[in-house]
C-alpha positions in Angstrom: 125.6 105.5 123.1 125.1 108.4 120.7 121.7 109.6 119.7 120.4 110.7 116.0 117.2 112.6 115.5 115.1 112.2 112.5 112.1 112.8 111.0 110.9 109.7 109.9 109.1 110.9 106.9 111.6 113.0 105.4 114.5 111.4 106.9 117.8 113.4 106.5 119.9 112.0 103.9 122.9 113.3 105.9 121.6 111.2 108.9 120.8 108.5 107.0 124.2 108.3 105.7 125.9 108.6 109.3 123.8 105.5 110.6 124.3 103.5 107.8 128.0 103.9 108.3 127.7 103.3 111.5 125.5 99.7 110.9 129.1 98.9 108.1 131.0 99.1 111.1 128.9 96.5 113.3 126.9 99.1 115.8 123.9 97.7 117.1 120.6 100.9 116.4 117.2 101.3 117.9 115.5 102.7 115.3 112.1 103.8 114.6 109.6 101.6 112.4 106.2 101.5 110.8 105.3 99.4 114.0 107.3 100.1 117.1 111.1 100.7 117.8 113.6 98.0 116.2 117.4 96.8 117.0 119.3 97.3 113.8 122.0 95.3 112.3 123.6 94.9 109.6 123.2 91.0 108.9 125.8 89.9 107.2 127.7 91.1 110.7 127.6 88.0 113.0 128.8 90.3 116.0 126.1 92.1 115.7 123.2 89.6 115.8 124.3 87.9 118.6 124.4 90.9 120.9 121.3 91.6 119.8 120.1 88.6 121.1 122.4 89.2 124.3 120.7 93.0 124.4 117.7 91.8 124.8 118.1 87.9 127.2 116.7 86.2 123.9 117.1 82.6 123.4 118.8 81.3 120.0 115.7 78.9 119.3 113.9 82.1 118.5 114.6 83.7 114.7 115.4 87.5 114.0 113.2 88.7 111.1 114.2 91.2 108.5 113.3 93.8 106.7 113.9 95.0 103.1 113.6 98.0 100.9 112.5 96.6 97.9 111.0 92.8 96.4 113.8 92.7 94.1 116.0 91.7 96.9 114.1 88.6 97.6 116.4 87.1 95.2 118.9 86.7 96.9 117.6 86.3 100.4 115.2 83.1 100.1 116.0 79.9 98.7 113.0 78.7 96.2 113.5 81.9 93.7 109.4 80.3 92.6 107.9 82.3 95.0 104.1 81.2 96.1 101.5 82.4 94.6 99.6 82.9 97.9 103.0 85.2 99.0 102.4 87.1 95.8 99.2 88.0 96.8 100.0 88.9 100.5 103.2 90.8 99.2 100.9 92.3 96.5 98.1 93.0 99.2 99.9 94.2 102.4 103.7 95.3 101.4 105.2 97.9 102.3 103.2 97.4 105.7 103.1 95.0 108.7 102.8 92.4 107.4 106.0 89.3 108.1 106.4 86.7 105.6 108.3 83.5 105.9 110.0 82.0 103.6 112.9 79.1 103.6 116.3 80.7 103.2 119.2 80.9 101.8 122.8 79.1 102.7 124.0 82.4 102.7 122.2 83.8 105.8 123.6 83.5 109.4 121.7 80.9 110.8 121.6 83.3 113.6 119.1 84.9 112.3 116.8 81.3 111.3 117.5 80.1 114.4 118.7 77.3 112.8 114.7 76.3 111.2 116.2 77.1 107.2 113.1 79.8 107.6 113.3 83.9 107.6 110.9 86.0 108.0 111.0 88.9 106.4 109.4 92.4 106.1 108.7 95.2 103.6 108.0 98.4 106.2 106.2 101.3 105.1 108.5 103.1 106.4 110.9 105.6 105.0 113.3 106.3 107.1 113.7 102.4 107.6 113.6 101.8 103.0 116.3 104.8 102.9 118.7 103.2 105.6 118.4 99.8 103.5 119.3 101.6 100.7 122.0 103.4 101.6 123.1 100.2 103.3 122.9 98.2 100.4 121.7 95.6 102.3 118.5 94.3 105.2 119.0 94.6 108.8 117.4 93.3 111.8 114.3 94.7 113.3 113.3 92.5 116.4 111.6 95.1 118.9 113.7 97.3 120.7 112.8 96.1 123.8 114.0 93.2 126.9 112.2 89.6 125.4 109.3 89.2 127.4 108.8 92.9 127.8 105.8 94.6 126.3 107.3 96.6 122.5 108.1 100.3 122.8 107.1 103.2 120.7 108.4 106.1 122.5 112.4 106.8 122.2 112.7 107.7 125.6 111.5 104.1 126.8 114.1 102.2 124.5 116.0 104.4 126.2 115.2 103.2 130.0 114.9 100.0 128.4 118.0 98.9 127.1 120.1 102.2 126.0 123.2 101.4 128.4 123.6 98.3 126.1 122.7 100.0 122.5 125.1 102.1 121.0 123.3 104.4 118.2 119.3 105.2 119.7 117.7 106.8 115.7 115.2 108.6 117.9 112.5 109.5 115.8 109.5 110.5 118.1 106.5 108.6 119.2 105.7 105.5 116.5 102.5 104.5 115.7 102.7 101.3 117.9 99.0 99.6 117.5 99.8 96.3 116.9 103.2 94.0 115.7 103.2 92.7 112.1 101.3 89.8 111.1 103.4 86.7 110.5 102.5 84.3 108.2 104.3 81.4 107.2 104.4 80.2 103.4 106.6 77.0 103.1 104.1 74.6 103.8 101.4 73.3 101.5 98.9 76.4 103.4 99.7 78.8 104.6 100.1 79.4 108.4 99.9 83.1 110.5 102.4 82.7 113.3 101.2 85.6 114.9 98.4 88.0 114.5 98.8 91.5 114.6 98.4 94.9 112.9 96.4 93.0 109.8 93.7 90.6 110.7 93.4 86.6 110.0 90.5 88.0 108.5 91.8 90.5 105.7 94.8 87.1 105.0 92.8 84.7 104.6 90.0 87.1 102.7 93.5 87.8 99.9 94.6 84.4 99.5 90.7 82.5 99.4 91.4 79.7 102.1 90.6 80.0 105.7 93.9 79.9 107.8 95.5 78.2 110.4 96.6 80.0 113.5 99.1 78.8 115.5 98.7 79.0 119.0 
């Protein structure tokens, strides 16, 4: 298992390039985000995605969210190119940041990512290393939490090593992440948006932006 040390906010371009090349080769990495450490793989590599499920002990009925570096990337990932007005308002207010928005997925995305639901969770992180890595890879990466399913999310690279260090290929060690709360998840595929998980962005803040009271799925 390889360890690559980085500065999360001013990452060395050489370290970014090395990590991107490892992802292209099929590696599964643990890496820092603006919330916790995530498990990253090239979303076009189904073998690597399957390994993420295995590493976490996660059921295939649970989808895996992905990270992008720019809103322009949505066009190749979602099936409905007419993005709902509510989704645009949420992106304008909370991207980049800890908000995952669930869209209808384009048919080109692996059913492993969508858990065969036809939907995909997408986030634009407020994190320099993440965005630079995605840009260098020239494609989105997975970002499910770097832990065993059912266990707490981890913001310390040493804890990631202890939990799953023997199962991953690379640890990108950027030190401690914010690790306050996970991203809030909002599904915009229905007639009205639904909060699937309340996290770093409160339901009150979400509702205020789109001017309507939202249902929180329990």
